[in-house]
N, C-alpha and C positions, 0 to 999 in steps of 0.2 A: 755523845752523836748528840746530833742538832734535829730536832723534830722536824715534821713537816713545816708548820707553823713559822717554828726561825728561820725554814731556806727559802718561803716563800715571803718572809720579808712580814713583818706584823702591820707596817703601817705605808703599803703600795695599795694602791686604790686597785679594788673587782670590776673586769669585765662585767660588764650588760649583756650577757650572751641571749641571755633569755629574750631582752629586749629587742634586739639585732636579731634575733630569728624572727620575733613578731611582725617587725615591721616590714621584711623580706617578706612573707607573708601578706600582710595587708598590701604593699606596692606587686604579688604578683596577683591578687586577688584583682585586682585593680584595675592591672593592666588588662585581665580576660573580661571583665564586664565592662570593661572600656568597647572593645569589640562587639558586647551587646546591646549596648546604648544606643537608644532609640528617639529622637526626638520628639516634642512634644505634639500631640495631634493637632490637625490643622483646624483650621476654624469652619471649614464647611460640615454642612449638617451630618453629609455622607461619607466615607471613607471607601477609594476603591482600594482594594486588594492586592498586597503587593506579592508577587512570584516569592517564593521561596530560591535566595541565590543558593542554596552550596545542592538543593535538588536539580535544578535548572543544570549545572554544571556536568550529571550525570546524565547517561542514558541518551545523549541529545541526536538526531537524526536530520535531516532535512525538513522535515514536515513540520519534527517540535522548533524548531530554530524559524522558523517560517511565523508558525503558529504564536509563537511569545512575541517574536517584533510584532503582530496586529494587536494582541492584548496590551502592550505598553504603546500603542497610540489610542487605542479604545480610552485606554487608564486616562488618559492625558487631554480626550477629550469628554469624556467625564466629569475630569477634576474640572475644565472651563464652565461647561454647564453648568455646575452647582455653586458657581461663582455671581451667576443671573437669579436675582430674584422675578417673582411674579408677579403680577399686579395685586390680589388680594392673596386671603390666607387661603381660600379652597383649590386655586391655582397652584399656589405654593407649596401645601401639603399633599400633592397629586403629582409634585416634580420629584419630592424627598422620596413619596414611594416609589417612583420609577426610576429614580438613584438605587434604592435603595437593590430593586432588580439585576440592574444592571451591574450592580458589585455584585450581588450571589453569581451572575451566569459567567461575569471576567473571575470569581472567586472559583466557579467551576469548573473554568477549561483551563486554568492556571492548574488546578488538582490534577486534571487528566494530563497535561505537559511534562509535571514534574514526578508523576507518581513514574515507580517504576518499571522498566519492563519486563513483563512475562512473557511467554508463549504462548503464538495463537493470541493475544490481546493489542496489537497493532491497530487493529482496525476498529475496535472497540473505540480506544482512546483514542483516535481520530474521531470520529463522528462525534464521540462525548465534546470533544473540543470547541470541534468548526460548528455544532449545530450551538453550542453557547455563547461564541464570538459573534454568530450571524444572527441570534437574537440580541444580543447587547446593541448591534448597528440598529437595528430595528426600532428598538428603542430610544437611542439617542436621536434618530430623526425623528420624532416624536417631539422629542426637548430641541432642536435645536431652534436659532433663532428666523427669522422668515428670511435676512440677510444669507445666511447657510442652505437655508430650504432652496432658496436661487440656485445658488452654485450646485446643491446637492442633486435636484432634478435631475439635470442631464447624466448624474449617474446612475439613477434607481430607472431613468428611460433605457442608457444601457442595458441596464438590468432585466427589465421587464421584457425587451428584447432580442433579448440572447434565448430565454429560457420560457416565455409563452410562446402559444399560436398567436401568427397574426389574426384570427379572427377572435381572439379571446374577449367578450367583453372589458376584463378585467384591464387587459392590455388596447385595448381603443380606447377608454377615458383617459387611463395613464397618458399615455402620448398628448391626449386633447389638453390633460390640464399639464402636463411639463410644458409644453408648448407657453398655455400665458402664462404660466408661473414665472419663466423665462423671460418671457416678451413685459408682463406688467405687476409681476409681484403675482404673491399667495390669494386667495379668497378663504371665504370660514367652506371650513371642507376641504378643501384642496393637501392640506397637508397631511388627514385621515385616508385619502384615498392613495397617497402616494408611501404610505408606511402598510398600504393592504395592498400596493400591486410590488414590493418592494419584498414584503415577510412570503408572497405566491411566487415569486420569484426564484427565491432561496428554496421556498420547498419545490420547485419546478427540478432546479440543483443539484437536492438533495437526493430526490428520484434519480436524475440521470446517475449518479456515482452508486446510486444502490443499486444500478442495471450493472456495472460494471464490476461491482465487486459483487455482485453473485456469479457473475458471467465467469471471474478470476477462480471463485471457490471451485465454481464447477467441472473447472478445467483440471485445477489443484486436484480435484478429488479423481476423475478420472484419470489423471496420470499415477496417485497411485495405486488405482486396482490396474493397471494396464504395465504397470511396473511388480506388481505384485506377482500377474499373470506369467510376464516372463520369466521373473524369480522361481515363479513355481516351475515351471517348463527346465529350467536348469539345472530344479533340483532333483527332477523327476529322470531328467538325462542323465545325472548325474551316478542316482542306484539304481536304475536303471535303464542302462545302456541300449541292451537288447530290445524295450518294447519302444524306443525311439530312434531308430538304426536312423543315422545319417549317412550309410557307405553304399557307396558304387561298387559295381566288377563289370568293369568296361571288358568289352570282348579282344580275344587277340591281347589282353596283356595278363600280365602275372603278378599281376599284383591287384590288392584292392585300395580303391583312393577312397579316406575318408578325411572329413574335413581337419584332424588333425595331424594327417599325415597320411602316408602309403605302406601300406603293409604286405608281404611276400603274403602269397594268394595260394593257400594248400589246398591240392583237388579234392571237391566234397563236401568242401563250408561253404556256405552262405555268407550270405551282407552283413546279418546280423552278428556273424560270430566275430566279426573283426570291430564291432563298433567298440568305442572307448566313450571314457567318462565326459572326458571336455568335451565333445565332438557339438552338443548343443551351445554352450558357452562360449565357443569359436564362432561358431554360427553366429549367433548372438551380440554378439563383438565384433563381428565383420556388418552385421546391420546396425548399428551403434556408430560405425564409422562411415556408413553411407548417410547414414539420416542428419551428422553431424554435417557433412557436405552441405547438405539442402538448408540446414540452419544458416553457414554462412552464406550461403549463395542467399539467402531471404533476408540480408542484415540489411541490404542495402533500399529494401524499399520500407523498411521500421524507421520510424519517426519519431521525433520524441512528444512527450503525451503529457500532460497536466496532472494528470488521475493518477495519485496517490497507492493506487494498488497492482499493478506490474503488469496486469494485463501480455501487453506485447511476451512480455519472461513465462508467464504459465503458458501461454500458446507456444512457447517455445521450447519448454522443458518438454510438452506431449508427444513432442515429434520424436525424443531420445529412444524411450521404450516402444513407441510404436514401430521405430525402426527394425527395433530387434525383435520382437514379434512376427513383422511382416518378414521378413528375412526366415524365419524359423519354419513361417509358415508357405513361403515359397521355394524353400528347397523341398520341403514337407513334396508340397504339391510335384516338384521334379524328379524326386524318388518313386511317386507313389504312378510314375506316368500319364498323369494328368494334362500335360502337357506335351503336345504329338513335338516328334523330334527332339525331345531333352529327357528323354529316357533314361540314360546312362552320363555322366559325367566322367570324362577319361582322369581328373586327374585332382589334386589337393587343393591348387593352385586356383582353378576353375570352378571347384563349390564355394570357395571365401568369395571370388571375384562375382559369383551369383548372388552370394550372400548381400555383398556390400550393393549390387543393383538391387534387388529388393527390399534392405533396408533404406537405401533413398528412393524408391517407389514409396514409399509410408507418406510424400506430401500428395499426393492424389484422393490418401482417404483425410489429412489433417489441411489440407489449402482452405476447404470447406470452413474450420474453426478458424485461420488467419482473415479467411473473407469475415465473420462474424463478428471477430473480435475488430478490425480494421472499422468497421460497420457501428460498433458499440460506443467504439470511441470515438467518433466522429459526433454521433451523437450528443456528447458534452457539450454543453454553450453554444447547441444548434436547435432554436427552437422545432415540434415535431411537427409534419406536416401534416396538413389538410386532408382530415379522409373525404374521400370525393363520395357525392349524394351518390345513394342510389338507382340504380337505372340509368345512369349518364354514364356513358363511355367515351374513352380520350379520344378523339379523331386521330388515326396516325398519319405522319405525313407521308 
């Protein structure tokens, strides 16, 4: 009987399995670490932050895409400015500190763009992103060369004219300086004034967006409470249908007309005896249908907006619960004989038809909200009007 040693052969070489496994592990580790390899640092004094690519590929929205592109553009401008040296050591130190500030602001903006999306955190991330981006743009204007300042003076003037009042002293001086810079080049103090004017115009733009955001939040809160009221009435009608009676007893008819259907009338019964649990739900559903018609009709007047807070959508959403509520109130007024000539409705389709009409009639209330939303959106990118002097009246034509 041969043992295992004789069977394998005493002179046959052994396979270095442990060495092969070690080589495989080293090769795999090199591949993994190769993807994490980063090139050597640049020779610049300040390194602009790089956005994390992995996080930027998740939870992307339109404004995040636009902000990421703007951040990359400003990074390239900062890299370009870091290649230039100042004339003396004091100016060079100031340039380095300014570049460090730009890098920090772009890093904050990149973190806001790449942060995971959480409920009710989109507005905060958006404000954080664009505030840092605009701050970095203002600092870059402080560092750019005289040739670049001549080219940027026109852009600064455009921003100032869009967001500052015509009689604003800063705007008046910025217009004079921008014309002089474009024609004869900058003078001492011109750069500081343009930087100040650009920062003021960005602050005015932030204030305009803040008004849009606050109105959008108000409309969403109002929509929630109106929806809560409509839902509460539906629940009340479901559990206590007799107290919210939506049925009619037309004269000369042998049935009771309710929103959910017509029921055979029994002599001696009153209208509340025929109330059903779904009557209020049917009325509010018909009101929602009427409100939807007004929303569809108003779409022809909706225009695109650069505002990120979707104010037209918030104004449109308010119409739906308001239509349900106005439909219920309108049928209730008819049921209480408040409207002359409409004390009794003859059939269920007639009740539902009136509910649709009252639901569409919510436009008489919400049209003021639509007008306010359009006015607020039109103020974005337009300088505020000058207040009229006290005691001076504009003559009528």
